[in-house]
C-alpha positions as MATLAB code, in Angstrom:
seq = 'XXXXXXXXXXXXXXXXXXXXXXXXXXXXXXXXXXXXXXXXXXXXXXXXXXXXXXXXXXXXXXXXXXXXXXXXXXXXXXXXXXXXXXXXXXXXXXXXXXXXXXXXXXXXXXXXXXXXXXXXXXXXXXXXXXXXXXXXXXXXXXXXXXXXXXXXXXXXXXXXXXXXXXXXXXXXXXXXXXXXXXXXXXXXXXXXXXXXXXXXXXXXXXXXXXXXXXXXXXXXXXXXXXXXXXXXXXXXXXXXXXXXXXXXXXXXXXXXXXXXXXXXXXXXXXXXXXXXXXXXXXXXXXXXXXXXXXXXXXXXXXXXXXXXXXXXXXXXXXXXXXXXXXXXXXXXXXXXXXXXXXXXXXXXXXXXXXXXXXXXXXXXXXXXXXXXXXXXXXXXXXXXXXXXXXXXXXXXXXXXXXXXXXXXXXXXXXXXXXXXXXXXXXXXXXXXXXXXXXXXXXXXXXXXXXXXXXXXXXXXXXXXXXXXXXXXXXXXXXXXXXXXXXXXXXXXXXXXXXXXXXXXXXXXXXXXXXXXXXXXXXXXXXXXXX';
ca = [
      74.090  119.346  112.876;
      76.416  121.996  111.699;
      78.797  122.914  113.407;
      81.224  125.722  112.309;
      84.736  127.174  113.268;
      86.193  129.892  112.298;
      90.507  128.871  111.030;
      92.678  131.661  109.455;
      90.980  132.246  106.340;
      88.527  129.587  106.900;
      84.894  129.169  108.309;
      83.221  125.902  107.804;
      80.364  123.746  108.873;
      79.980  119.716  108.942;
      77.670  118.342  106.334;
      76.267  114.656  106.088;
      77.094  112.442  103.251;
      74.629  111.612   99.929;
      74.495  109.526   96.927;
      74.588  111.042   93.475;
      74.174  109.822   89.938;
      77.067  112.733   89.695;
      79.747  113.860   92.751;
      77.003  114.635   94.405;
      73.144  114.100   94.238;
      69.933  116.154   93.132;
      67.627  115.786   96.364;
      65.645  118.026   97.663;
      67.484  118.421  101.084;
      69.704  121.262  102.133;
      73.111  119.346  101.452;
      72.117  118.662   98.333;
      70.614  121.738   97.127;
      73.957  123.574   98.239;
      75.846  121.674   95.953;
      73.055  121.824   93.304;
      73.372  126.138   93.539;
      76.838  125.774   93.576;
      77.738  123.314   90.154;
      77.583  126.442   88.377;
      79.798  128.295   89.974;
      82.270  125.497   89.925;
      82.484  125.536   86.592;
      85.091  127.611   84.490;
      84.197  128.023   80.867;
      86.089  128.735   77.271;
      83.616  129.315   74.574;
      87.094  129.993   72.355;
      90.544  127.930   72.568;
      93.881  128.843   74.405;
      96.924  127.948   73.520;
     100.077  126.354   74.282;
     101.926  130.005   75.440;
      98.917  131.416   77.150;
      99.090  128.667   80.154;
     102.423  128.435   80.643;
     103.244  128.862   83.364;
     106.499  128.692   85.942;
     104.715  128.553   88.578;
     100.614  127.635   89.657;
      98.535  126.214   86.894;
      97.272  128.554   84.686;
      95.008  126.570   83.160;
      92.414  123.726   83.155;
      93.781  121.114   85.656;
      93.127  118.196   88.023;
      95.090  115.984   90.233;
      95.336  113.470   92.215;
      98.127  114.276   95.049;
     100.784  112.126   92.654;
     100.134  113.301   89.371;
      99.154  116.737   87.625;
      97.371  117.800   84.462;
      97.613  121.307   82.778;
      95.430  120.850   79.338;
      95.421  123.431   76.392;
      94.103  123.160   73.347;
      92.785  124.534   69.398;
      89.523  124.261   67.956;
      89.864  120.077   66.647;
      91.367  119.203   69.869;
      93.963  119.603   73.168;
      96.670  118.591   74.596;
      97.209  116.716   78.673;
     100.318  118.236   80.277;
     101.432  115.842   83.375;
     103.413  115.814   85.991;
     104.097  113.505   88.629;
     105.275  114.658   92.271;
     108.427  112.925   92.872;
     109.876  113.101   89.555;
     112.976  114.883   90.848;
     116.121  115.930   89.434;
     119.416  116.599   91.044;
     121.951  118.725   90.031;
     119.792  121.874   89.073;
     121.326  125.078   88.890;
     120.179  128.317   88.899;
     120.008  131.696   91.265;
     118.060  129.668   94.013;
     120.856  127.394   94.502;
     122.064  123.934   93.509;
     120.009  120.318   94.423;
     116.867  118.922   93.430;
     113.963  120.368   90.874;
     110.888  119.211   89.805;
     110.611  118.334   86.521;
     107.023  117.492   84.174;
     106.818  114.334   82.284;
     105.476  115.174   79.132;
     101.769  114.363   77.740;
      98.960  113.013   75.495;
      98.358  114.984   72.401;
      94.380  114.440   71.208;
      93.589  115.777   67.640;
      89.961  115.422   65.618;
      90.480  115.420   61.907;
      88.112  117.530   61.023;
      87.564  120.755   59.416;
      86.801  124.235   62.472;
      83.345  125.208   62.965;
      81.589  127.104   65.096;
      80.651  125.538   68.813;
      84.346  125.375   70.902;
      83.693  125.057   74.411;
      85.879  123.808   76.759;
      84.918  123.156   80.622;
      86.902  122.653   84.086;
      84.139  120.772   86.378;
      85.073  120.913   89.562;
      82.740  119.703   91.631;
      83.101  116.660   89.685;
      86.739  116.430   89.041;
      86.320  116.518   85.341;
      87.445  118.207   82.203;
      84.981  118.645   79.129;
      85.223  119.912   75.758;
      83.261  119.501   72.449;
      85.152  119.858   69.688;
      84.707  123.261   67.638;
      84.930  121.156   64.277;
      82.394  120.360   61.405;
      81.735  116.859   63.274;
      82.007  117.732   66.485;
      83.636  115.352   69.567;
      83.042  115.375   73.407;
      85.661  114.116   75.499;
      86.039  114.158   79.384;
      88.919  113.797   80.797;
      88.965  112.832   84.326;
      91.706  110.625   86.576;
      91.146  108.080   89.928;
      92.137  109.160   92.726;
      93.875  106.628   94.370;
      96.046  104.732   91.212;
      97.493  106.980   88.566;
      94.599  106.446   85.476;
      94.014  109.539   83.191;
      90.798  109.013   81.010;
      89.537  110.371   77.917;
      86.118  109.510   76.920;
      85.638  110.236   73.535;
      81.688  110.685   71.445;
      80.109  111.700   68.693;
      76.873  111.743   66.800;
      78.208  112.673   63.627;
      76.347  110.630   60.258;
      80.299  110.199   59.555;
      83.430  107.938   60.654;
      86.166  110.587   62.530;
      89.694  109.986   62.089;
      91.482  110.818   65.024;
      95.160  110.508   66.532;
      96.665  110.011   69.764;
      99.998  111.405   70.158;
     102.040  110.138   73.817;
     105.112  112.006   74.365;
     107.776  112.413   76.961;
     109.492  115.567   77.286;
     110.439  119.542   78.280;
     111.623  121.985   76.933;
     115.002  121.224   78.211;
     116.567  118.313   75.487;
     119.460  117.372   78.093;
     116.737  114.660   79.876;
     116.689  110.680   78.348;
     113.698  109.619   76.658;
     112.424  105.953   75.043;
     109.435  105.549   73.162;
     107.932  102.317   72.408;
     104.370   99.832   71.238;
     104.057   96.682   73.540;
     101.102   95.299   72.282;
      98.340   97.931   71.550;
      99.554   99.975   74.597;
     102.279  103.299   73.274;
     104.670  103.801   76.197;
     107.055  106.343   76.823;
     109.532  107.713   79.771;
     111.746  110.560   80.536;
     115.111  110.137   82.833;
     116.414  112.344   85.492;
     120.059  113.897   85.462;
     122.470  111.244   85.498;
     125.902  113.189   85.360;
     127.458  115.387   88.190;
     127.218  114.497   91.833;
     123.791  113.298   91.850;
     122.165  111.732   95.214;
     119.558  109.609   92.597;
     117.927  109.079   89.492;
     114.334  109.404   88.644;
     112.513  108.062   85.529;
     108.740  108.487   84.870;
     106.298  107.062   82.637;
     103.578  107.512   80.310;
     101.443  104.389   78.725;
      98.413  105.045   76.432;
      96.144  102.701   75.066;
      92.776  103.221   73.069;
      89.771  100.711   73.958;
      86.317  100.755   72.043;
      88.011  100.289   68.716;
      90.566   99.584   67.236;
      93.779  101.624   66.985;
      97.180  101.390   64.381;
     100.151  102.278   66.094;
     103.641  103.788   65.342;
     106.438  105.665   66.907;
     107.151  109.101   65.775;
     110.827  109.578   67.759;
     111.987  108.485   70.438;
     110.420  110.547   73.249;
     106.602  109.628   71.633;
     104.169  107.377   70.012;
     101.061  108.199   67.572;
      97.828  105.805   67.643;
      95.116  106.371   64.758;
      91.624  105.334   65.174;
      88.473  106.234   63.786;
      85.580  107.598   66.136;
      81.704  106.617   65.430;
      77.936  107.857   66.429;
      76.917  105.238   69.005;
      80.471  103.659   69.623;
      82.351  105.556   72.865;
      85.651  105.075   72.846;
      87.884  105.918   75.549;
      91.793  106.969   75.660;
      93.106  105.449   78.978;
      96.952  106.764   79.856;
      98.581  105.309   83.309;
     101.476  107.555   84.674;
     104.175  105.562   86.124;
     107.868  106.126   87.660;
     109.741  105.895   90.777;
     113.009  107.409   92.183;
     114.764  104.646   92.242;
     115.621  104.488   88.210;
     112.872  102.474   87.242;
     109.458  104.031   84.957;
     107.839  100.819   85.532;
     106.820  100.527   82.709;
     105.666   96.526   82.539;
     103.755   97.748   85.794;
     101.999  100.183   83.641;
     101.299   97.986   81.375;
      99.970   94.964   82.645;
      97.088   97.402   84.196;
      96.705   98.805   80.509;
      96.388   95.388   79.350;
      93.213   94.640   81.256;
      91.232   97.353   81.611;
      87.931   96.900   79.694;
      84.646   98.883   80.295;
      83.186   97.369   83.685;
      86.657   98.079   85.170;
      86.427  102.177   83.741;
      83.093  102.044   84.773;
      84.152  101.359   88.654;
      86.816  103.560   88.814;
      85.032  106.268   87.751;
      82.353  105.456   90.338;
      85.688  105.069   93.021;
      86.603  108.730   92.195;
      83.237  109.862   91.944;
      83.137  108.648   95.777;
      86.162  109.869   96.906;
      84.928  113.796   95.627;
      81.802  112.870   97.295;
      83.356  112.186  100.738;
      85.752  115.162  100.061;
      83.526  117.847   98.960;
      81.184  116.713  101.854;
      83.509  116.682  104.990;
      81.988  120.370  105.049;
      81.088  123.538  103.684;
      79.999  126.680  104.140;
      77.144  128.953  102.791;
      78.697  132.386  103.192;
      75.620  134.234  100.828;
      78.550  135.265   98.632;
      79.475  134.449   95.499;
      82.905  135.234   95.749;
      83.565  134.267   99.033;
      82.028  130.833   98.550;
      83.747  130.507   95.124;
      87.229  130.926   96.586;
      86.742  128.396   99.516;
      85.040  125.706   97.582;
      88.118  126.262   94.956;
      90.757  126.089   97.212;
      89.411  123.121   98.774;
      89.681  121.365   95.347;
      92.885  122.946   94.791;
      94.442  121.721   97.888;
      92.653  117.752   97.864;
      93.676  117.626   93.840;
      97.401  118.875   95.383;
      98.182  116.684   98.182;
      96.745  113.974   99.783;
      97.106  110.352  100.751;
      97.674  108.726   97.449;
     101.048  111.325   97.529;
     104.041  109.090   96.849;
     105.983  112.507   98.050;
     104.993  116.280   99.456;
     104.260  118.358   96.254;
     106.498  122.590   96.362;
     104.706  125.526   96.651;
     103.279  124.457   93.052;
     101.310  120.805   93.724;
     101.834  118.679   91.146;
     101.741  120.772   88.925;
     105.157  121.401   87.685;
     105.224  121.808   83.821;
     108.131  123.309   82.952;
     112.043  122.173   82.888;
     112.785  125.353   84.946;
     109.952  126.195   87.455;
     110.734  129.100   89.758;
     112.298  128.276   93.169;
     112.463  124.425   91.961;
     109.056  123.657   92.418;
     110.427  123.482   96.110;
     109.327  123.390   99.338;
     109.613  126.920  100.767;
     110.116  126.675  104.903;
     109.993  129.963  106.295;
     105.949  129.842  105.578;
     105.346  129.606  101.777;
     104.747  125.600  101.875;
     103.704  125.659  105.362;
     100.526  128.457  104.358;
      98.804  126.298  102.382;
      97.947  123.242  104.763;
      97.115  125.763  107.634;
      93.662  125.314  106.762;
      92.961  121.601  106.263;
      92.684  121.369  110.225;
      88.953  123.170  110.774;
      88.333  122.107  107.414;
      87.750  119.093  108.886;
      90.679  117.435  105.936;
      93.611  116.722  108.268;
      94.883  114.150  106.115;
      95.676  116.242  103.321;
      98.407  117.387  105.270;
      99.880  113.521  105.810;
     102.411  113.933  102.959;
     103.925  117.239  103.997;
     104.978  114.831  107.497;
     106.511  112.515  106.158;
     108.292  114.692  104.085;
     109.391  116.575  107.214;
     110.321  113.415  109.272;
     112.608  112.631  106.174;
     114.603  115.506  106.593;
     115.276  115.549  110.183;
     118.638  113.368  109.996;
     120.410  115.868  107.834;
     118.721  118.622  109.936;
     120.298  117.212  113.138;
     123.662  117.562  111.261;
     123.496  120.869  109.990;
     122.191  121.808  113.435;
     126.112  120.054  114.562;
     127.697  121.800  112.112;
     126.463  124.378  110.083;
     125.419  127.064  112.442;
     128.205  129.124  110.734;
     126.802  128.948  107.002;
     123.818  130.698  108.987;
     125.611  133.597  109.858;
     129.506  134.178  110.372;
     129.493  135.206  114.445;
     127.882  131.269  114.738;
     131.159  129.718  113.625;
     132.509  127.537  117.122;
     128.483  127.122  117.618;
     127.192  123.602  117.060;
     123.532  122.819  118.181;
     120.818  120.075  119.111;
     117.893  119.806  117.512;
     117.262  121.168  113.834;
     118.326  123.375  111.429;
     116.731  123.534  107.671;
     117.822  125.904  105.075;
     114.692  127.569  103.542;
     114.236  125.232  100.742;
     114.070  121.510  100.500;
     111.910  119.260   97.343;
     109.335  116.621   98.590;
     111.506  113.513   98.798;
     113.450  114.962  101.649;
     116.830  116.862   99.884;
     117.184  120.114  101.538;
     119.408  122.793   99.390;
     119.904  126.713   98.804;
     120.990  129.101  101.235;
     119.201  129.391  105.214;
     119.086  133.375  104.140;
     120.669  133.975  107.971;
     117.554  132.490  109.656;
     116.989  129.605  112.133;
     112.865  129.542  112.519;
     112.325  126.920  109.697;
     112.551  124.009  111.227;
     110.052  125.501  114.734;
     107.631  126.517  111.493;
     106.589  123.049  111.306;
     105.642  123.306  114.801;
     102.170  124.041  114.900;
     101.005  122.324  112.085;
     102.078  119.295  113.941;
     100.778  120.423  117.157;
      97.179  121.105  114.841;
      96.965  117.879  113.588;
      96.490  116.420  117.625;
      94.334  119.163  118.651;
      91.621  118.842  115.951;
      91.639  115.107  115.898;
      93.106  114.247  119.215;
      94.663  111.045  117.674;
      97.375  110.493  120.723;
      99.434  108.300  119.003;
     100.200  110.957  116.573;
     101.394  113.179  119.434;
     103.410  110.259  120.630;
     104.870  109.385  117.871;
     105.569  112.591  115.497;
     104.673  115.675  116.633;
     105.853  115.448  120.520;
     109.208  113.948  119.323;
     109.662  117.025  116.205;
     108.432  120.061  118.612;
     111.279  118.522  121.262;
     113.825  118.323  118.579;
     112.946  122.279  118.250;
     113.093  122.638  122.067;
     116.681  120.791  121.925;
     118.029  123.858  119.472;
     116.186  126.072  120.872;
     117.736  125.361  124.626;
     121.820  125.671  122.917;
     120.513  128.502  120.840;
     119.068  131.018  123.047;
     121.561  133.167  124.931;
     121.045  133.912  128.554;
     121.400  137.950  129.638;
     121.793  138.830  133.466;
     119.997  141.862  134.235;
     120.373  143.457  137.338;
     118.342  141.346  139.828;
     116.747  139.460  137.342;
     117.662  137.851  133.802;
     115.831  136.986  129.922;
     116.953  134.709  127.242;
     117.701  136.190  124.154;
     117.729  134.912  120.671;
     119.425  136.920  117.654;
     118.421  135.542  114.125;
     116.901  136.447  111.482;
     113.959  137.658  111.253;
     113.026  138.382  107.800;
     115.980  136.272  104.932;
     118.940  138.346  105.234;
     117.921  140.290  107.995;
     120.300  139.860  111.699;
     117.924  141.117  114.825;
     118.250  140.801  118.572;
     115.045  139.010  119.549;
     112.605  139.227  116.285;
     109.008  139.435  117.208;
     108.459  135.761  115.002;
     111.497  134.153  116.604;
     110.350  135.201  119.946;
     106.735  133.514  119.149;
     108.127  130.561  117.704;
     109.986  129.854  121.527;
     107.306  130.967  123.533;
     105.337  128.403  121.253;
     107.936  125.634  121.439;
     108.168  125.547  124.999;
     104.666  126.084  125.961;
     103.638  123.252  123.734;
     106.315  120.942  125.443;
     104.740  121.476  128.900;
     101.345  121.119  127.668;
     102.495  118.007  125.954;
     105.146  116.282  128.291;
     102.545  116.471  130.685;
      99.533  114.760  128.688;
     102.267  111.748  127.544;
     103.961  111.330  131.342;
     107.237  111.846  129.586;
     110.047  114.110  129.995;
     109.245  115.668  133.879;
     112.734  116.348  134.607;
     113.020  118.869  131.607;
     110.263  120.948  132.521;
     111.692  123.405  135.382;
     113.764  124.536  132.123;
     111.442  125.121  129.868;
     109.076  126.806  132.104;
     112.040  129.310  132.680;
     112.214  129.773  129.348;
     108.720  130.965  128.807;
     108.748  132.962  131.541;
     111.495  134.924  131.162;
];
């Protein structure tokens, strides 16, 4: 049975699951055939190398990418190798200042650079295989090496499988490094029993509220490797690859917001990893993506729409899912520059919420869970700001104090607001639709009772105190004076009127469903009516 919905830009039908040697099966039923026919469409191909300069970005990834909700990977290449740049979604510094303000900012961790020691030749090929969530490389060298890179979705393993058909052994070097373009962040490097490890630390000077550390650990399996510490931020492994003897470069990305890169934990994971375990991890990765792809899909009979739709599912599921320790910002997990635009933050006046608008009708509501966790971290500070900082929104509000929530435009996923209000008061209510949609699409009464309704009620509390009641001859109305756009100051802007009406209509409906707050409904009805 297929069920089709329309919700913003997403149209879809729910499909049955099926099994496969790859991500999706090769059978002859309609579901199998749908994805078989889309595999080429979902494979991006490069026939010549692309450099770091070509893929460098202070915003969304410009090169081939992978992601698991915690770790982001963006690659660049030469004829004889590739570099896998790595970031971790909770590797966030405090006390970063630029034109956007002072506060938290997302950082890259470092990466893994793989080089094949062979002369350049024809035959270079690189593919981003979205359907399988893998990156494939065929080196453009006289003695070619094939590389397939994938990552686990429930843990932070990044695996690159190397094979060759060459008649001669080929020398390969693998450099694991920790750094970005800004040298003010401390790095470490070391080798522990054939596991190379590096780490990077966030800012420690100034009035920082936390110190974060992140680490990258690498082990070579399938052959003997020699290791060397080449600087305070990098370690290098050297080995040979031979025909019929595949080699795996197994990397683990670790860290925390507690000044701990968790390198011992990463070492324990890598020191025991073996071929059967890697095979099992790959099967689990395929199963994860099989489930994600087959939650729903649609055949539009238009190749551009199909590619955009399916690639958007791949992007969203890679950026944010139940494995995310914190919610990523506007650029997901792909923070590959020390100076990401807008600190790599979560913009609370539409930009970040919009990424989640379609996950509910697309039958993937759990992808929004990290975002709800993030919003709930903001509640205590949001309540303080509503009481104490109304005057910072606009001078006319200097002596005003409100219950409920006041958010600034910008925040990071670890739960810290920063920057300006831009004279807007809707940055908390902008999230009311997302809380409502999760309940409406899932019917999860516990989510409504414990998470959605309390947040929406906080927004109602704010509006009860913020709205001004104006008498008009024999009647009256409630007005809202606020910024409908950044930097504006308007009487009853349409966007804010919509949020006020939506908030109180939902409170009226949900309070009856939950059997709570009956004594408050008269005022809520009065506000909606007027």
